[in-house]
C-alpha positions as CSV (number, residue, x, y, z in Angstrom):
1,M,6.4,-22.8,-3.1
2,A,7.7,-23.1,-6.7
3,T,4.2,-22.9,-8.2
4,S,3.4,-19.8,-6.1
5,L,6.7,-18.1,-7.1
6,Y,6.3,-18.8,-10.8
7,T,2.8,-17.4,-10.7
8,L,4.0,-14.3,-8.9
9,I,6.8,-13.7,-11.4
10,T,4.3,-13.8,-14.2
11,Q,2.1,-11.3,-12.4
12,L,5.2,-9.1,-11.8
13,V,6.0,-9.1,-15.5
14,N,2.4,-8.3,-16.4
15,A,2.3,-5.4,-13.9
16,H,5.5,-4.0,-15.3
17,F,4.4,-4.1,-19.0
18,T,1.0,-2.6,-18.1
19,D,2.6,0.2,-16.0
20,D,0.5,-0.9,-13.0
21,N,2.8,0.4,-10.3
22,A,0.5,-0.5,-7.4
23,S,0.2,-4.1,-8.5
24,F,4.0,-4.2,-9.2
25,E,4.8,-3.2,-5.6
26,S,2.2,-5.6,-4.2
27,V,3.4,-8.6,-6.2
28,L,7.0,-7.8,-5.4
29,L,6.1,-7.8,-1.7
30,S,4.6,-11.2,-2.1
31,I,7.7,-12.5,-3.9
32,I,9.9,-11.1,-1.0
33,R,7.7,-12.9,1.5
34,V,7.9,-16.2,-0.4
35,V,11.7,-16.0,-0.9
36,S,12.4,-14.9,2.7
37,A,10.6,-18.1,3.9
38,D,13.6,-20.0,2.6
39,T,16.3,-20.0,5.3
40,S,19.2,-20.5,2.9
41,K,21.8,-17.8,2.7
42,I,21.2,-17.1,-1.0
43,A,17.5,-16.8,-0.5
44,Q,17.9,-14.4,2.5
45,K,20.4,-12.3,0.5
46,N,18.1,-12.0,-2.4
47,A,15.1,-11.2,-0.2
48,H,17.1,-8.5,1.5
49,E,18.3,-7.0,-1.8
50,M,14.7,-7.0,-3.3
51,A,13.4,-5.3,-0.1
52,H,16.1,-2.6,-0.4
53,L,15.3,-2.0,-4.1
54,L,11.6,-1.7,-3.3
55,K,12.3,0.8,-0.5
56,E,14.4,2.9,-2.9
57,H,11.7,2.7,-5.6
58,Q,9.0,3.7,-3.1
59,A,11.1,6.6,-1.7
60,G,11.5,8.1,-5.2
61,M,15.2,7.5,-5.3
62,S,14.9,5.9,-8.8
63,A,13.2,9.1,-10.1
64,T,16.0,9.8,-12.5
65,M,14.2,7.8,-15.2
66,Y,11.5,10.4,-15.1
67,T,13.8,13.5,-14.9
68,R,16.5,12.8,-17.4
69,S,14.3,14.0,-20.2
70,V,13.9,17.4,-18.4
71,S,16.5,19.8,-19.5
72,R,17.3,23.4,-18.8
73,E,16.1,24.4,-22.2
74,M,12.7,22.7,-21.7
75,P,11.7,23.1,-18.0
76,V,8.7,21.3,-16.6
77,S,5.7,23.6,-16.2
78,D,4.3,24.0,-12.6
79,E,1.1,22.2,-13.5
80,E,3.0,19.0,-14.3
81,F,4.1,18.6,-10.7
82,Y,0.7,17.3,-9.7
83,Q,-2.1,15.2,-11.2
84,V,-5.8,15.9,-10.6
85,V,-7.8,12.7,-9.9
86,S,-11.5,12.2,-9.4
87,P,-11.6,9.8,-6.5
88,K,-13.8,6.7,-6.7
89,T,-12.8,5.0,-3.5
90,R,-15.4,5.3,-0.7
91,L,-14.8,4.8,3.0
92,D,-17.2,1.8,2.8
93,D,-14.8,0.2,0.4
94,L,-12.1,0.1,3.1
95,V,-11.8,-2.1,6.2
96,L,-10.5,0.3,8.9
97,S,-9.9,-0.1,12.6
98,A,-12.1,1.7,15.1
99,E,-9.3,4.1,16.0
100,V,-8.5,5.0,12.4
101,M,-12.2,5.4,11.5
102,D,-12.6,7.8,14.5
103,Q,-9.7,9.9,13.3
104,V,-11.0,9.9,9.7
105,Q,-14.4,11.1,10.9
106,S,-12.8,13.9,12.9
107,I,-10.9,15.0,9.8
108,I,-14.0,15.0,7.6
109,L,-16.1,16.8,10.2
110,S,-13.4,19.4,10.7
111,R,-13.3,20.1,7.0
112,K,-17.1,20.2,6.6
113,K,-17.5,22.5,9.6
114,I,-14.5,24.8,8.8
115,D,-16.7,27.9,8.8
116,I,-18.0,27.2,12.3
117,L,-14.5,26.6,13.5
118,M,-13.2,29.9,11.9
119,T,-15.9,31.9,13.7
120,Q,-14.6,30.5,17.0
121,K,-10.9,31.2,15.9
122,I,-10.2,27.4,16.0
123,P,-8.1,26.1,13.2
124,A,-9.5,23.2,11.2
125,I,-7.4,20.1,10.5
126,S,-5.4,21.0,7.4
127,K,-2.3,18.7,7.5
128,V,-2.4,14.9,8.2
129,L,0.4,12.5,8.2
130,I,-0.3,8.8,7.7
131,N,2.3,6.2,8.5
132,G,2.1,2.5,7.6
133,K,3.8,-0.4,5.8
134,P,3.4,-0.7,2.0
135,G,0.0,-2.0,0.9
136,T,-1.9,-1.0,4.1
137,G,-4.2,1.4,2.2
138,K,-2.7,4.9,3.0
139,S,-3.3,6.3,-0.5
140,S,-6.7,4.6,-0.7
141,L,-7.7,6.3,2.5
142,A,-6.7,9.7,1.1
143,A,-8.8,9.1,-1.9
144,A,-11.8,8.0,0.2
145,I,-11.5,11.2,2.4
146,A,-11.5,13.3,-0.8
147,N,-14.6,11.4,-2.0
148,S,-16.4,12.0,1.3
149,L,-15.6,15.7,1.1
150,Q,-16.7,15.7,-2.6
151,V,-13.4,17.4,-3.7
152,P,-10.8,16.3,-6.2
153,L,-7.6,14.5,-5.2
154,L,-4.4,16.3,-6.2
155,V,-1.5,13.7,-6.4
156,I,1.9,15.4,-6.1
157,K,4.5,13.9,-8.5
158,L,7.4,13.8,-6.1
159,P,10.0,12.4,-8.5
160,L,9.5,15.4,-10.8
161,L,9.9,17.8,-7.9
162,F,13.4,16.5,-7.7
163,S,14.8,17.8,-11.0
164,S,17.8,16.2,-12.5
165,Y,19.4,19.5,-11.6
166,L,19.2,19.3,-7.8
167,G,19.3,23.1,-7.4
168,D,15.8,23.3,-9.0
169,S,14.2,21.2,-6.3
170,G,13.5,24.0,-3.8
171,R,12.1,26.2,-6.6
172,N,10.0,23.4,-7.8
173,M,8.5,22.9,-4.4
174,L,7.8,26.7,-3.9
175,N,6.0,26.8,-7.3
176,T,4.0,23.7,-6.5
177,F,2.8,25.0,-3.2
178,K,1.9,28.3,-4.9
179,Q,-0.1,26.4,-7.5
180,I,-2.1,24.2,-5.0
181,E,-2.8,26.8,-2.2
182,M,-6.0,28.0,-3.9
183,Q,-7.2,24.5,-4.7
184,K,-10.2,23.1,-2.7
185,A,-9.0,19.6,-2.7
186,V,-7.2,16.8,-0.9
187,I,-3.5,17.1,-1.7
188,L,-1.6,13.9,-1.5
189,F,2.1,13.7,-1.0
190,D,2.6,10.0,-1.4
191,E,5.9,8.5,-0.1
192,F,6.5,11.7,1.8
193,D,9.8,10.5,3.3
194,S,11.4,10.9,-0.1
195,I,11.4,14.7,0.3
196,A,11.1,15.0,4.1
197,T,14.2,12.8,4.8
198,N,16.2,13.2,8.0
199,R,18.7,16.0,7.6
200,N,21.1,14.1,9.9
201,G,21.5,11.1,7.6
202,R,25.0,9.9,6.8
203,N,24.5,10.3,3.1
204,D,23.0,13.8,3.5
205,I,24.1,16.6,1.1
206,G,23.6,20.3,1.5
207,E,20.8,20.5,-1.2
208,I,18.7,17.9,0.7
209,R,19.0,20.1,3.9
210,R,17.9,23.1,1.9
211,V,14.9,21.3,0.4
212,V,13.8,20.0,3.9
213,N,14.1,23.5,5.3
214,T,12.0,24.9,2.5
215,L,9.4,22.2,3.1
216,L,9.3,23.0,6.8
217,T,8.7,26.6,6.1
218,L,6.0,25.9,3.5
219,L,4.2,23.6,6.0
220,D,4.4,26.1,8.8
221,N,2.9,28.8,6.6
222,W,0.2,26.7,4.9
223,Q,-3.0,28.7,4.6
224,G,-4.3,26.9,1.6
225,R,-7.9,25.9,1.0
226,G,-7.1,22.2,0.7
227,L,-6.3,19.4,3.1
228,I,-2.7,18.1,2.8
229,I,-2.3,14.4,3.4
230,A,1.2,13.0,3.5
231,T,2.0,9.2,3.6
232,T,5.1,7.4,4.6
233,N,6.2,3.8,4.7
234,N,8.9,4.4,7.2
235,S,8.4,7.1,9.8
236,N,12.0,6.6,11.0
237,D,13.2,8.2,7.7
238,L,11.3,11.4,8.4
239,D,13.1,14.5,9.7
240,D,12.2,14.9,13.4
241,A,10.9,18.4,12.8
242,I,8.3,17.2,10.3
243,W,6.0,15.7,12.9
244,R,5.3,19.0,14.6
245,R,4.1,20.5,11.3
246,F,1.1,18.2,11.1
247,D,-2.2,18.7,12.9
248,M,-2.8,14.9,13.1
249,S,-0.8,11.7,12.6
250,M,-2.3,8.3,11.9
251,S,-0.9,4.8,11.7
252,M,-2.2,2.2,9.3
253,T,-1.2,-1.2,10.7
254,L,-1.4,-4.7,9.1
255,P,-4.9,-6.0,9.6
256,P,-5.5,-8.3,12.6
257,Y,-7.3,-11.6,12.2
258,E,-10.9,-10.4,12.1
259,E,-10.1,-7.5,9.7
260,R,-8.4,-10.0,7.4
261,L,-11.5,-12.1,7.3
262,Q,-13.5,-9.1,6.3
263,L,-11.0,-8.2,3.6
264,W,-11.0,-11.7,2.2
265,Q,-14.8,-11.8,2.3
266,R,-15.1,-8.5,0.5
267,Y,-12.5,-9.0,-2.1
268,T,-13.7,-12.5,-3.0
269,Q,-17.3,-11.1,-3.3
270,S,-18.5,-13.2,-0.4
271,K,-17.9,-16.5,-2.2
272,L,-16.1,-18.2,0.6
273,T,-17.6,-20.1,3.6
274,R,-16.8,-19.1,7.1
275,P,-14.6,-22.2,7.7
276,Q,-12.7,-21.3,4.5
277,L,-12.3,-17.7,5.5
278,E,-11.0,-18.8,9.0
279,L,-8.4,-21.1,7.4
280,I,-7.2,-18.4,5.0
281,G,-7.1,-15.8,7.7
282,Q,-4.8,-18.0,9.8
283,A,-2.5,-18.5,6.9
284,T,-2.1,-14.8,6.1
285,P,-1.0,-13.2,9.4
286,D,1.3,-10.6,7.9
287,W,-0.6,-9.7,4.8
288,A,-1.4,-6.2,3.8
289,P,-4.8,-5.3,2.3
290,A,-3.2,-4.8,-1.2
291,E,-1.8,-8.3,-1.2
292,I,-5.2,-9.8,-0.1
293,K,-7.0,-7.9,-2.9
294,L,-4.4,-9.0,-5.5
295,L,-4.7,-12.7,-4.7
296,A,-8.5,-12.5,-4.3
297,E,-9.0,-10.9,-7.7
298,Q,-6.7,-13.4,-9.3
299,A,-8.8,-16.2,-7.8
300,L,-12.0,-14.6,-9.0
301,R,-10.6,-14.4,-12.6
302,E,-9.7,-18.1,-12.4
303,Y,-13.2,-18.9,-11.2
304,V,-15.0,-16.9,-13.9
305,L,-12.7,-17.9,-16.8
306,K,-11.7,-21.4,-15.9
307,Q,-14.3,-22.5,-13.3
308,K,-11.6,-23.1,-10.8
309,P,-12.8,-23.0,-7.1
310,I,-11.9,-19.8,-5.4
311,F,-10.8,-21.5,-2.2
312,G,-8.5,-23.9,-4.1
313,S,-6.9,-21.1,-6.1
314,I,-6.1,-19.0,-3.0
315,S,-5.0,-22.0,-1.0
316,S,-2.5,-23.0,-3.7
317,Q,-0.7,-19.7,-3.2
318,L,-0.3,-19.8,0.5
319,S,2.1,-21.5,2.9
320,W,0.4,-24.0,5.3
321,N,3.5,-25.0,7.2
322,N,2.5,-23.5,10.5
323,I,-1.1,-24.8,10.9
324,S,-2.0,-27.4,13.4
325,R,-2.8,-31.0,12.4
326,S,-6.5,-30.5,13.1
327,D,-6.6,-27.4,11.0
328,R,-4.7,-29.2,8.3
329,K,-7.3,-31.9,8.2
330,E,-10.0,-29.2,8.0
331,L,-8.1,-27.6,5.1
332,L,-8.0,-30.8,3.2
333,M,-11.7,-31.4,3.7
334,Q,-12.6,-27.9,2.6
335,L,-10.5,-28.3,-0.5
336,R,-12.1,-31.6,-1.3
337,D,-15.6,-30.1,-0.7
338,A,-14.8,-27.2,-3.0
339,N,-13.5,-29.5,-5.7
340,P,-14.5,-33.2,-5.2
341,E,-12.5,-34.2,-8.3
342,L,-9.1,-33.4,-6.7
343,S,-7.0,-36.4,-6.2
344,T,-5.0,-37.1,-3.1
345,R,-1.8,-36.2,-5.0
346,E,-3.3,-32.9,-6.1
347,L,-4.4,-32.1,-2.6
348,G,-0.8,-32.7,-1.4
349,E,0.6,-30.4,-4.1
350,I,-1.7,-27.6,-2.9
351,V,-0.8,-27.8,0.8
352,G,2.8,-29.0,0.4
353,L,2.3,-32.5,1.8
354,S,3.1,-36.0,0.6
355,K,0.3,-38.2,-0.7
356,S,0.7,-40.6,2.2
357,T,0.4,-37.7,4.7
358,V,-2.8,-36.5,3.0
359,Q,-4.3,-39.9,3.1
360,R,-3.4,-40.3,6.8
361,D,-4.9,-36.9,7.7
362,L,-8.1,-37.6,5.9
363,N,-8.6,-41.0,7.3
364,N,-7.9,-40.1,11.0
């Protein structure tokens, strides 16, 4: 556990200093997972606090660091509330369930055949809500849909919408919708629950209610040329009235076993054997695609730069406490096959076993 945690802390620091927010969130999720595996009170307390901080960060509640420099004398221009991105992600790059893929195909077909639908007075899909835990690929899916439609991706900067002067938030939202309504694009409202929060919350203030009411009206009256995609990590935080404003809602769940195998295979560039994939798949039941990608890319770097076996690098970062004795023996044999130079002690360090236990498992 210690080796894994130390490595993750290094990755977290690197993600922070390189302003890689996606990696920062993914690494922090892995740290929370490692710490929460410790049943001690102090570990559980820290895991809970980190999870709470991550939720606040993802919901845009720490947006003041972006807005403090915005003053009355120097207002942010409307164009600064969104960023235009040329999407590179393709649908083929993602591993999606059959249900999600069917919904995605319906969205794409609806947008491509919008003229036909209009002649029949049938509205095309124009507003989609995607719910799922962090790291499940919601934003990547939005980018892939934009790529398939061959249109740009407009990423709305939600923290900036909430000015340091709360009274500006409604005006900011009105101006933003006015700016984007003529854009033929996929318009991404990431972490949508940060602005569509439940108006009945205990900590609610009048301004939040006004902002949500403004948002509901704008969604109701949306006649823009683009496709709005909103993502949320926690649908429970959304105002109940929000759901009715969307033409379609989708759920991105954590990948089941077979999908995890596909993800590990893809992100390790098919450098693992089937038995190795099956062992890793069993050890990562609650992993999101972003976490799998992060660890796989780390293992690939170790392989290219230090000639370390990919299976060994990945195995050293996982918890093997819950696998059966027969699977444990298979794991040890796969590790030794991948790197015959590993000693019994080194094998034990990777899987968290004593030297004597490793010897007994290998000899039986």
